[in-house]
GUPASE-36577 format. One record per residue (C-alpha): residue number from 1; residue in one letter; z, y, x. Coordinates in nm, 2 decimals. Example, Ala and Ser with C-alpha at 12.3 -4.5 7.8 and 13.67 -1.06 7.14 Angstrom:
# residues 2
+-----+---+--------+--------+--------+
!   k ! r !     zz !     yy !     xx !
+-----+---+--------+--------+--------+
!   1 ! A !   0.78 !  -0.45 !   1.23 !
!   2 ! S !   0.71 !  -0.11 !   1.37 !
+-----+---+--------+--------+--------+
//
This chain:
# residues 72
+-----+---+--------+--------+--------+
!   k ! r !     zz !     yy !     xx !
+-----+---+--------+--------+--------+
!   1 ! X !   0.01 !   0.00 !   0.00 !
!   2 ! X !  -0.08 !   0.36 !   0.19 !
!   3 ! X !   0.07 !   0.68 !  -0.01 !
!   4 ! X !   0.33 !   0.72 !  -0.28 !
!   5 ! X !   0.47 !   0.47 !  -0.47 !
!   6 ! X !   0.41 !   0.57 !  -0.88 !
!   7 ! X !   0.60 !   0.82 !  -1.05 !
!   8 ! X !   0.82 !   0.62 !  -1.23 !
!   9 ! X !   0.94 !   0.42 !  -0.93 !
!  10 ! X !   1.04 !   0.74 !  -0.77 !
!  11 ! X !   1.23 !   0.82 !  -1.02 !
!  12 ! X !   1.43 !   0.51 !  -1.03 !
!  13 ! X !   1.51 !   0.53 !  -0.67 !
!  14 ! X !   1.58 !   0.81 !  -0.70 !
!  15 ! X !   1.82 !   0.86 !  -1.05 !
!  16 ! X !   1.99 !   0.54 !  -0.90 !
!  17 ! X !   2.09 !   0.66 !  -0.58 !
!  18 ! X !   1.90 !   0.34 !  -0.43 !
!  19 ! X !   1.82 !   0.29 !  -0.05 !
!  20 ! X !   1.46 !   0.08 !  -0.03 !
!  21 ! X !   1.26 !  -0.09 !   0.25 !
!  22 ! X !   0.92 !  -0.13 !   0.31 !
!  23 ! X !   0.70 !  -0.36 !   0.50 !
!  24 ! X !   0.42 !  -0.19 !   0.64 !
!  25 ! X !   0.08 !  -0.35 !   0.81 !
!  26 ! X !   0.04 !  -0.25 !   1.22 !
!  27 ! X !  -0.34 !  -0.27 !   1.11 !
!  28 ! X !  -0.55 !   0.01 !   1.26 !
!  29 ! X !  -0.79 !  -0.06 !   1.04 !
!  30 ! X !  -0.56 !   0.08 !   0.73 !
!  31 ! X !  -0.56 !   0.45 !   0.81 !
!  32 ! X !  -0.38 !   0.69 !   0.55 !
!  33 ! X !  -0.01 !   0.79 !   0.51 !
!  34 ! X !   0.29 !   0.56 !   0.51 !
!  35 ! X !   0.51 !   0.62 !   0.13 !
!  36 ! X !   0.76 !   0.88 !   0.19 !
!  37 ! X !   1.03 !   0.72 !  -0.08 !
!  38 ! X !   1.14 !   0.43 !   0.08 !
!  39 ! X !   1.40 !   0.52 !   0.36 !
!  40 ! X !   1.39 !   0.27 !   0.59 !
!  41 ! X !   1.04 !   0.13 !   0.70 !
!  42 ! X !   0.93 !  -0.17 !   0.96 !
!  43 ! X !   0.59 !  -0.22 !   1.05 !
!  44 ! X !   0.46 !  -0.57 !   1.06 !
!  45 ! X !   0.17 !  -0.78 !   1.18 !
!  46 ! X !  -0.06 !  -0.83 !   0.90 !
!  47 ! X !   0.06 !  -1.17 !   0.86 !
!  48 ! X !   0.43 !  -1.08 !   0.85 !
!  49 ! X !   0.36 !  -0.84 !   0.53 !
!  50 ! X !   0.22 !  -1.11 !   0.37 !
!  51 ! X !   0.51 !  -1.28 !   0.45 !
!  52 ! X !   0.80 !  -1.05 !   0.30 !
!  53 ! X !   0.54 !  -0.99 !   0.02 !
!  54 ! X !   0.59 !  -1.34 !  -0.05 !
!  55 ! X !   0.96 !  -1.40 !   0.02 !
!  56 ! X !   1.07 !  -1.10 !  -0.17 !
!  57 ! X !   1.29 !  -0.96 !   0.05 !
!  58 ! X !   1.37 !  -0.79 !   0.41 !
!  59 ! X !   1.71 !  -0.99 !   0.43 !
!  60 ! X !   1.53 !  -1.34 !   0.46 !
!  61 ! X !   1.52 !  -1.46 !   0.85 !
!  62 ! X !   1.23 !  -1.56 !   0.85 !
!  63 ! X !   1.27 !  -1.75 !   1.17 !
!  64 ! X !   1.53 !  -1.94 !   1.02 !
!  65 ! X !   1.46 !  -1.99 !   0.70 !
!  66 ! X !   1.18 !  -2.13 !   0.45 !
!  67 ! X !   0.93 !  -1.83 !   0.28 !
!  68 ! X !   0.92 !  -2.11 !   0.02 !
!  69 ! X !   0.95 !  -2.46 !  -0.11 !
!  70 ! X !   0.71 !  -2.69 !  -0.24 !
!  71 ! X !   0.66 !  -2.99 !  -0.41 !
!  72 ! X !   0.58 !  -3.14 !  -0.13 !
+-----+---+--------+--------+--------+
//
């Protein structure tokens, strides 16, 4: 994602005094402004951005915890 969050998300973050985080791609082909609202922004490789998106949280240790569990 590039640019600002939706106005609705910005409002919820501001009204509830939330501390939010974003994992951003370090891909030089994806240029543009980073969203200003998340107070914590982490620069990562594109595969790590996808892994954190699948995990749904930045608090998961991707080195020791699985991103998900399959049926097999």
